[in-house]
N, CA, C and O atoms as a GROMACS GRO file, in nm:
protein
  264
    1ALA      N    1  -2.624   2.563 -10.898
    1ALA     CA    2  -2.676   2.557 -11.034
    1ALA      C    3  -2.587   2.640 -11.128
    1ALA      O    4  -2.561   2.598 -11.241
    2PHE      N    5  -2.540   2.757 -11.082
    2PHE     CA    6  -2.456   2.843 -11.165
    2PHE      C    7  -2.326   2.773 -11.202
    2PHE      O    8  -2.283   2.778 -11.317
    3VAL      N    9  -2.263   2.707 -11.105
    3VAL     CA   10  -2.137   2.636 -11.129
    3VAL      C   11  -2.156   2.526 -11.232
    3VAL      O   12  -2.074   2.511 -11.322
    4LYS      N   13  -2.262   2.450 -11.220
    4LYS     CA   14  -2.291   2.344 -11.317
    4LYS      C   15  -2.320   2.402 -11.455
    4LYS      O   16  -2.271   2.351 -11.556
    5GLU      N   17  -2.399   2.509 -11.458
    5GLU     CA   18  -2.433   2.571 -11.586
    5GLU      C   19  -2.308   2.621 -11.659
    5GLU      O   20  -2.298   2.608 -11.781
    6LYS      N   21  -2.216   2.678 -11.585
    6LYS     CA   22  -2.094   2.733 -11.645
    6LYS      C   23  -1.983   2.628 -11.658
    6LYS      O   24  -1.875   2.658 -11.708
    7GLN      N   25  -2.010   2.506 -11.614
    7GLN     CA   26  -1.917   2.394 -11.622
    7GLN      C   27  -1.781   2.427 -11.559
    7GLN      O   28  -1.676   2.399 -11.616
    8MET      N   29  -1.786   2.488 -11.442
    8MET     CA   30  -1.663   2.522 -11.371
    8MET      C   31  -1.602   2.395 -11.313
    8MET      O   32  -1.672   2.313 -11.254
    9ASP      N   33  -1.470   2.379 -11.331
    9ASP     CA   34  -1.405   2.256 -11.287
    9ASP      C   35  -1.309   2.281 -11.170
    9ASP      O   36  -1.210   2.210 -11.154
   10PHE      N   37  -1.339   2.382 -11.089
   10PHE     CA   38  -1.256   2.409 -10.972
   10PHE      C   39  -1.347   2.426 -10.851
   10PHE      O   40  -1.467   2.448 -10.865
   11SER      N   41  -1.288   2.417 -10.735
   11SER     CA   42  -1.366   2.425 -10.611
   11SER      C   43  -1.420   2.565 -10.588
   11SER      O   44  -1.350   2.664 -10.610
   12ILE      N   45  -1.542   2.572 -10.544
   12ILE     CA   46  -1.606   2.697 -10.506
   12ILE      C   47  -1.633   2.684 -10.356
   12ILE      O   48  -1.709   2.597 -10.313
   13LEU      N   49  -1.573   2.770 -10.279
   13LEU     CA   50  -1.590   2.764 -10.134
   13LEU      C   51  -1.681   2.876 -10.089
   13LEU      O   52  -1.663   2.991 -10.126
   14LEU      N   53  -1.779   2.841 -10.008
   14LEU     CA   54  -1.873   2.938  -9.954
   14LEU      C   55  -1.856   2.949  -9.804
   14LEU      O   56  -1.823   2.850  -9.738
   15ASN      N   57  -1.877   3.068  -9.750
   15ASN     CA   58  -1.861   3.092  -9.607
   15ASN      C   59  -1.975   3.181  -9.559
   15ASN      O   60  -1.956   3.301  -9.537
   16PRO      N   61  -2.095   3.122  -9.541
   16PRO     CA   62  -2.211   3.202  -9.503
   16PRO      C   63  -2.192   3.279  -9.372
   16PRO      O   64  -2.253   3.384  -9.354
   17GLU      N   65  -2.110   3.228  -9.281
   17GLU     CA   66  -2.089   3.295  -9.152
   17GLU      C   67  -2.002   3.419  -9.166
   17GLU      O   68  -2.010   3.510  -9.083
   18GLY      N   69  -1.918   3.424  -9.271
   18GLY     CA   70  -1.836   3.540  -9.296
   18GLY      C   71  -1.704   3.545  -9.221
   18GLY      O   72  -1.628   3.640  -9.238
   19ASP      N   73  -1.674   3.445  -9.137
   19ASP     CA   74  -1.550   3.450  -9.059
   19ASP      C   75  -1.426   3.436  -9.146
   19ASP      O   76  -1.324   3.500  -9.118
   20VAL      N   77  -1.432   3.356  -9.250
   20VAL     CA   78  -1.317   3.341  -9.339
   20VAL      C   79  -1.297   3.469  -9.420
   20VAL      O   80  -1.184   3.514  -9.439
   21SER      N   81  -1.406   3.528  -9.466
   21SER     CA   82  -1.398   3.654  -9.539
   21SER      C   83  -1.332   3.762  -9.454
   21SER      O   84  -1.250   3.840  -9.503
   22GLU      N   85  -1.368   3.765  -9.327
   22GLU     CA   86  -1.307   3.862  -9.235
   22GLU      C   87  -1.158   3.835  -9.216
   22GLU      O   88  -1.076   3.926  -9.222
   23ARG      N   89  -1.126   3.709  -9.194
   23ARG     CA   90  -0.986   3.671  -9.168
   23ARG      C   91  -0.893   3.708  -9.284
   23ARG      O   92  -0.781   3.754  -9.262
   24TYR      N   93  -0.941   3.688  -9.408
   24TYR     CA   94  -0.858   3.714  -9.525
   24TYR      C   95  -0.891   3.847  -9.592
   24TYR      O   96  -0.849   3.873  -9.705
   25THR      N   97  -0.965   3.931  -9.523
   25THR     CA   98  -1.004   4.064  -9.572
   25THR      C   99  -1.056   4.063  -9.716
   25THR      O  100  -1.008   4.137  -9.802
   26VAL      N  101  -1.154   3.977  -9.739
   26VAL     CA  102  -1.218   3.972  -9.870
   26VAL      C  103  -1.306   4.096  -9.882
   26VAL      O  104  -1.396   4.117  -9.801
   27ARG      N  105  -1.279   4.176  -9.983
   27ARG     CA  106  -1.354   4.301 -10.003
   27ARG      C  107  -1.438   4.298 -10.129
   27ARG      O  108  -1.518   4.389 -10.152
   28GLY      N  109  -1.423   4.197 -10.210
   28GLY     CA  110  -1.500   4.188 -10.333
   28GLY      C  111  -1.521   4.044 -10.372
   28GLY      O  112  -1.446   3.955 -10.332
   29ILE      N  113  -1.622   4.022 -10.451
   29ILE     CA  114  -1.652   3.888 -10.500
   29ILE      C  115  -1.659   3.896 -10.650
   29ILE      O  116  -1.732   3.981 -10.702
   30PRO      N  117  -1.588   3.815 -10.723
   30PRO     CA  118  -1.508   3.704 -10.671
   30PRO      C  119  -1.371   3.751 -10.619
   30PRO      O  120  -1.320   3.856 -10.659
   31SER      N  121  -1.316   3.674 -10.531
   31SER     CA  122  -1.179   3.692 -10.483
   31SER      C  123  -1.108   3.559 -10.498
   31SER      O  124  -1.165   3.454 -10.467
   32SER      N  125  -0.985   3.563 -10.546
   32SER     CA  126  -0.907   3.441 -10.564
   32SER      C  127  -0.775   3.456 -10.491
   32SER      O  128  -0.719   3.565 -10.482
   33PHE      N  129  -0.727   3.345 -10.438
   33PHE     CA  130  -0.603   3.343 -10.364
   33PHE      C  131  -0.514   3.233 -10.418
   33PHE      O  132  -0.561   3.122 -10.443
   34LEU      N  133  -0.387   3.261 -10.437
   34LEU     CA  134  -0.289   3.157 -10.467
   34LEU      C  135  -0.208   3.138 -10.340
   34LEU      O  136  -0.152   3.232 -10.285
   35LEU      N  137  -0.202   3.013 -10.296
   35LEU     CA  138  -0.132   2.979 -10.174
   35LEU      C  139  -0.003   2.908 -10.206
   35LEU      O  140   0.007   2.837 -10.307
   36ASP      N  141   0.098   2.926 -10.120
   36ASP     CA  142   0.221   2.850 -10.138
   36ASP      C  143   0.206   2.713 -10.074
   36ASP      O  144   0.099   2.679 -10.023
   37LYS      N  145   0.311   2.635 -10.076
   37LYS     CA  146   0.305   2.498 -10.024
   37LYS      C  147   0.279   2.493  -9.875
   37LYS      O  148   0.237   2.390  -9.823
   38LYS      N  149   0.304   2.604  -9.805
   38LYS     CA  150   0.279   2.610  -9.660
   38LYS      C  151   0.140   2.666  -9.628
   38LYS      O  152   0.104   2.680  -9.511
   39GLY      N  153   0.064   2.698  -9.732
   39GLY     CA  154  -0.070   2.750  -9.711
   39GLY      C  155  -0.076   2.900  -9.690
   39GLY      O  156  -0.180   2.953  -9.653
   40MET      N  157   0.034   2.969  -9.715
   40MET     CA  158   0.038   3.114  -9.699
   40MET      C  159  -0.011   3.181  -9.829
   40MET      O  160   0.020   3.135  -9.939
   41ILE      N  161  -0.086   3.287  -9.815
   41ILE     CA  162  -0.134   3.360  -9.932
   41ILE      C  163  -0.016   3.430  -9.997
   41ILE      O  164   0.055   3.507  -9.932
   42ARG      N  165   0.004   3.402 -10.124
   42ARG     CA  166   0.113   3.463 -10.200
   42ARG      C  167   0.063   3.559 -10.306
   42ARG      O  168   0.138   3.644 -10.354
   43TRP      N  169  -0.065   3.546 -10.343
   43TRP     CA  170  -0.122   3.636 -10.442
   43TRP      C  171  -0.271   3.641 -10.421
   43TRP      O  172  -0.337   3.537 -10.412
   44LYS      N  173  -0.325   3.760 -10.412
   44LYS     CA  174  -0.468   3.779 -10.393
   44LYS      C  175  -0.520   3.863 -10.509
   44LYS      O  176  -0.461   3.966 -10.544
   45VAL      N  177  -0.630   3.819 -10.568
   45VAL     CA  178  -0.690   3.890 -10.680
   45VAL      C  179  -0.836   3.917 -10.645
   45VAL      O  180  -0.911   3.824 -10.613
   46VAL      N  181  -0.876   4.042 -10.651
   46VAL     CA  182  -1.016   4.078 -10.631
   46VAL      C  183  -1.074   4.108 -10.768
   46VAL      O  184  -1.025   4.194 -10.841
   47GLY      N  185  -1.179   4.035 -10.802
   47GLY     CA  186  -1.241   4.050 -10.933
   47GLY      C  187  -1.208   3.931 -11.021
   47GLY      O  188  -1.144   3.835 -10.977
   48GLY      N  189  -1.251   3.938 -11.141
   48GLY     CA  190  -1.229   3.829 -11.235
   48GLY      C  191  -1.084   3.821 -11.280
   48GLY      O  192  -1.013   3.921 -11.284
   49VAL      N  193  -1.042   3.701 -11.315
   49VAL     CA  194  -0.905   3.677 -11.361
   49VAL      C  195  -0.910   3.587 -11.484
   49VAL      O  196  -0.984   3.488 -11.487
   50GLU      N  197  -0.832   3.621 -11.583
   50GLU     CA  198  -0.814   3.533 -11.698
   50GLU      C  199  -0.697   3.441 -11.663
   50GLU      O  200  -0.581   3.478 -11.679
   51TRP      N  201  -0.728   3.322 -11.615
   51TRP     CA  202  -0.625   3.233 -11.561
   51TRP      C  203  -0.530   3.179 -11.667
   51TRP      O  204  -0.427   3.121 -11.633
   52ASP      N  205  -0.562   3.196 -11.795
   52ASP     CA  206  -0.473   3.147 -11.899
   52ASP      C  207  -0.386   3.257 -11.961
   52ASP      O  208  -0.319   3.233 -12.061
   53ARG      N  209  -0.388   3.377 -11.902
   53ARG     CA  210  -0.298   3.484 -11.948
   53ARG      C  211  -0.153   3.450 -11.914
   53ARG      O  212  -0.126   3.387 -11.812
   54ALA      N  213  -0.062   3.491 -11.999
   54ALA     CA  214   0.080   3.458 -11.982
   54ALA      C  215   0.134   3.506 -11.848
   54ALA      O  216   0.208   3.432 -11.783
   55ASP      N  217   0.101   3.629 -11.806
   55ASP     CA  218   0.155   3.680 -11.680
   55ASP      C  219   0.100   3.605 -11.559
   55ASP      O  220   0.171   3.585 -11.460
   56VAL      N  221  -0.025   3.563 -11.567
   56VAL     CA  222  -0.085   3.485 -11.458
   56VAL      C  223  -0.022   3.347 -11.452
   56VAL      O  224   0.013   3.299 -11.344
   57LEU      N  225  -0.007   3.283 -11.567
   57LEU     CA  226   0.056   3.150 -11.570
   57LEU      C  227   0.201   3.157 -11.521
   57LEU      O  228   0.248   3.065 -11.455
   58SER      N  229   0.269   3.265 -11.553
   58SER     CA  230   0.406   3.283 -11.506
   58SER      C  231   0.410   3.292 -11.353
   58SER      O  232   0.497   3.232 -11.289
   59ARG      N  233   0.316   3.364 -11.296
   59ARG     CA  234   0.309   3.377 -11.149
   59ARG      C  235   0.283   3.241 -11.085
   59ARG      O  236   0.344   3.208 -10.983
   60ILE      N  237   0.196   3.164 -11.143
   60ILE     CA  238   0.166   3.029 -11.092
   60ILE      C  239   0.291   2.942 -11.102
   60ILE      O  240   0.324   2.871 -11.008
   61ASP      N  241   0.358   2.947 -11.215
   61ASP     CA  242   0.482   2.869 -11.233
   61ASP      C  243   0.586   2.907 -11.130
   61ASP      O  244   0.654   2.820 -11.077
   62GLN      N  245   0.599   3.036 -11.099
   62GLN     CA  246   0.694   3.081 -10.997
   62GLN      C  247   0.664   3.018 -10.863
   62GLN      O  248   0.755   2.970 -10.795
   63LEU      N  249   0.537   3.018 -10.824
   63LEU     CA  250   0.499   2.960 -10.695
   63LEU      C  251   0.522   2.809 -10.693
   63LEU      O  252   0.566   2.755 -10.592
   64LEU      N  253   0.492   2.742 -10.803
   64LEU     CA  254   0.512   2.597 -10.808
   64LEU      C  255   0.660   2.561 -10.801
   64LEU      O  256   0.696   2.454 -10.751
   65ALA      N  257   0.746   2.648 -10.850
   65ALA     CA  258   0.890   2.620 -10.851
   65ALA      C  259   0.954   2.638 -10.714
   65ALA      O  260   1.063   2.586 -10.689
   66GLU      N  261   0.888   2.710 -10.626
   66GLU     CA  262   0.946   2.736 -10.493
   66GLU      C  263   0.942   2.615 -10.403
   66GLU      O  264   0.986   2.621 -10.288
   0.00000   0.00000   0.00000
């Protein structure tokens, strides 16, 4: 209901068992990960992120260019 109310247009993944949280050492919610083309974590952010900030967009562009 929260996702619909806030009109979020990205995937929200839940892991009630906690095994994924353990594997990726999630210590806070929300946590976001940027993965490279091989699925490796290249950037981890704990807490909220302004995804349209210039420095964040630059980081995304760097990963896409690799």
